[in-house]
N, C-alpha and C positions, 0 to 999 in steps of 0.2 A: 231449271235445276242446274246448279253449278257442276262442273266436271269433277269436283272434289268428292262427289257422292256416287254410289253405285246402288242400283235397285237390287234388293235381296228377297223381296216377298211381295206378292200381289194377291189380294183376296177381298173379303168383305171387311167392313170397318171394325167389327167386333174382334176378329182374329188378328187384324193388323195392329189394333190398339193393344191387344194382349201381348203380342210379340214386342211391340215398342216398350211396354212396361218391363218385360224381361231384359231387354237390352239396356234400359235405363238403370235397372238394378245392378248391371255389370259395368256401369259407367261408360257405356258406348253411346255416343251421340247418334241420333237418328232423326229423320224427318218423314212426315206423312204427306203424300199428295193425294187428295180425295177428289178424284175425277167425277164421282157420283154427285157430290154436293156442287161442284163447279158446273156440271151439266145442268143440274136442277136450277141453279141460279141463272144460267144463260138461257133456259127455256127449252132444253133438249135432253133426251134421256141417254143414259149409258148403262151398261150392265152393272148390277149391284156389286160385283166382285172386281171393281175397277179402282180399288184403293191400293196405293203403292207405298212401300216402305223402303227408304234409302238410308244407307249408313255411310259415314265418312270412309274414304278409301284407306286412310291410315288405320281404321278399326276393322276393316273388312275381314281379315284373317281371324281376329278375335271373335267377331260376330258370327262367322260362318258356323261354328260349332253349335252356338245357341239356336241359330236358324234351323240347322239340320235336325237338332233334337226336337224343336218345336214342330217341324213338319212331320216327323215320325210320330209324335204324340197325337197330332190332330188327324192323321191318316190311319190310326190303329183302331 
């Protein structure tokens, strides 16, 4: 992963994809690294909550409020 990105969230693919959708709606570029699928393809297992979401450093401040709201929503 390029140093232009910062990890903002790690969980299962359903939650990560939902947050990515919310960021996309706010025109914030993000990338998903799915270590679960990578591990499966390589023949070894990893925890199912090993899907990571990264945002561009330039958008980090803008994304943080969306990420924080999302975390509050899923933990309530």
